[in-house]
TORKOL-4160 file (C-alpha; in steps of 0.2 Angstrom, whole numbers, padded with zeros to 4 digits, m for minus):
102
<pt num="1" X="0273" Y="0345" Z="0586"/>
<pt num="2" X="0269" Y="0328" Z="0588"/>
<pt num="3" X="0275" Y="0313" Z="0578"/>
<pt num="4" X="0259" Y="0300" Z="0578"/>
<pt num="5" X="0264" Y="0281" Z="0574"/>
<pt num="6" X="0255" Y="0270" Z="0564"/>
<pt num="7" X="0251" Y="0255" Z="0574"/>
<pt num="8" X="0261" Y="0240" Z="0566"/>
<pt num="9" X="0248" Y="0228" Z="0554"/>
<pt num="10" X="0254" Y="0210" Z="0558"/>
<pt num="11" X="0253" Y="0197" Z="0548"/>
<pt num="12" X="0243" Y="0183" Z="0552"/>
<pt num="13" X="0255" Y="0168" Z="0550"/>
<pt num="14" X="0245" Y="0154" Z="0541"/>
<pt num="15" X="0249" Y="0136" Z="0545"/>
<pt num="16" X="0255" Y="0127" Z="0531"/>
<pt num="17" X="0252" Y="0108" Z="0526"/>
<pt num="18" X="0258" Y="0096" Z="0514"/>
<pt num="19" X="0244" Y="0084" Z="0505"/>
<pt num="20" X="0252" Y="0064" Z="0507"/>
<pt num="21" X="0243" Y="0060" Z="0492"/>
<pt num="22" X="0250" Y="0074" Z="0479"/>
<pt num="23" X="0264" Y="0080" Z="0491"/>
<pt num="24" X="0256" Y="0099" Z="0486"/>
<pt num="25" X="0257" Y="0113" Z="0501"/>
<pt num="26" X="0242" Y="0122" Z="0503"/>
<pt num="27" X="0237" Y="0130" Z="0520"/>
<pt num="28" X="0230" Y="0118" Z="0534"/>
<pt num="29" X="0212" Y="0124" Z="0531"/>
<pt num="30" X="0212" Y="0118" Z="0514"/>
<pt num="31" X="0216" Y="0099" Z="0518"/>
<pt num="32" X="0206" Y="0087" Z="0528"/>
<pt num="33" X="0216" Y="0081" Z="0543"/>
<pt num="34" X="0217" Y="0060" Z="0547"/>
<pt num="35" X="0223" Y="0056" Z="0566"/>
<pt num="36" X="0230" Y="0040" Z="0572"/>
<pt num="37" X="0222" Y="0039" Z="0589"/>
<pt num="38" X="0221" Y="0023" Z="0601"/>
<pt num="39" X="0204" Y="0019" Z="0594"/>
<pt num="40" X="0213" Y="0020" Z="0578"/>
<pt num="41" X="0215" Y="0030" Z="0562"/>
<pt num="42" X="0200" Y="0042" Z="0559"/>
<pt num="43" X="0195" Y="0058" Z="0548"/>
<pt num="44" X="0197" Y="0074" Z="0560"/>
<pt num="45" X="0184" Y="0087" Z="0552"/>
<pt num="46" X="0189" Y="0098" Z="0566"/>
<pt num="47" X="0207" Y="0098" Z="0565"/>
<pt num="48" X="0210" Y="0095" Z="0585"/>
<pt num="49" X="0208" Y="0079" Z="0590"/>
<pt num="50" X="0224" Y="0071" Z="0599"/>
<pt num="51" X="0237" Y="0062" Z="0590"/>
<pt num="52" X="0248" Y="0060" Z="0575"/>
<pt num="53" X="0240" Y="0068" Z="0558"/>
<pt num="54" X="0242" Y="0068" Z="0542"/>
<pt num="55" X="0234" Y="0078" Z="0528"/>
<pt num="56" X="0225" Y="0075" Z="0511"/>
<pt num="57" X="0216" Y="0085" Z="0499"/>
<pt num="58" X="0195" Y="0081" Z="0497"/>
<pt num="59" X="0202" Y="0074" Z="0481"/>
<pt num="60" X="0197" Y="0055" Z="0477"/>
<pt num="61" X="0215" Y="0055" Z="0468"/>
<pt num="62" X="0225" Y="0060" Z="0483"/>
<pt num="63" X="0215" Y="0047" Z="0494"/>
<pt num="64" X="0219" Y="0032" Z="0483"/>
<pt num="65" X="0239" Y="0036" Z="0482"/>
<pt num="66" X="0238" Y="0040" Z="0501"/>
<pt num="67" X="0231" Y="0023" Z="0506"/>
<pt num="68" X="0242" Y="0014" Z="0494"/>
<pt num="69" X="0255" Y="0017" Z="0509"/>
<pt num="70" X="0258" Y="0035" Z="0510"/>
<pt num="71" X="0245" Y="0039" Z="0523"/>
<pt num="72" X="0252" Y="0024" Z="0534"/>
<pt num="73" X="0269" Y="0029" Z="0533"/>
<pt num="74" X="0265" Y="0047" Z="0538"/>
<pt num="75" X="0255" Y="0041" Z="0552"/>
<pt num="76" X="0267" Y="0029" Z="0558"/>
<pt num="77" X="0254" Y="0017" Z="0558"/>
<pt num="78" X="0249" Y="m0001" Z="0551"/>
<pt num="79" X="0229" Y="0000" Z="0546"/>
<pt num="80" X="0220" Y="m0013" Z="0553"/>
<pt num="81" X="0203" Y="m0019" Z="0541"/>
<pt num="82" X="0194" Y="m0008" Z="0551"/>
<pt num="83" X="0203" Y="0006" Z="0548"/>
<pt num="84" X="0204" Y="0003" Z="0528"/>
<pt num="85" X="0186" Y="0001" Z="0528"/>
<pt num="86" X="0182" Y="0017" Z="0539"/>
<pt num="87" X="0196" Y="0028" Z="0526"/>
<pt num="88" X="0188" Y="0019" Z="0508"/>
<pt num="89" X="0171" Y="0024" Z="0515"/>
<pt num="90" X="0174" Y="0041" Z="0516"/>
<pt num="91" X="0185" Y="0041" Z="0501"/>
<pt num="92" X="0171" Y="0035" Z="0491"/>
<pt num="93" X="0159" Y="0048" Z="0498"/>
<pt num="94" X="0171" Y="0062" Z="0491"/>
<pt num="95" X="0163" Y="0068" Z="0473"/>
<pt num="96" X="0176" Y="0061" Z="0458"/>
<pt num="97" X="0185" Y="0077" Z="0450"/>
<pt num="98" X="0187" Y="0079" Z="0432"/>
<pt num="99" X="0204" Y="0074" Z="0425"/>
<pt num="100" X="0211" Y="0090" Z="0418"/>
<pt num="101" X="0230" Y="0088" Z="0413"/>
<pt num="102" X="0234" Y="0102" Z="0404"/>
């Protein structure tokens, strides 16, 4: 009598990241990565650019809080005027979310 072993189902690891704007922990794929590179601070849509990264929701409220200082602190960088303009342009392209306070 042979005992057939079932293959073990492996649970796939999902990387978690924290939004520097609201401090909510979510899966990496649900957040936008901002990266500090030699050319300056950029939004990283692929999530694969080399450099120090930080994460934000695609919500304008998180971006406003992040640009006040939390993002620069997380990236260990001082923003140049070009960096700030680039990030604010991206932030302004985000949809305004409806404020829902329960």
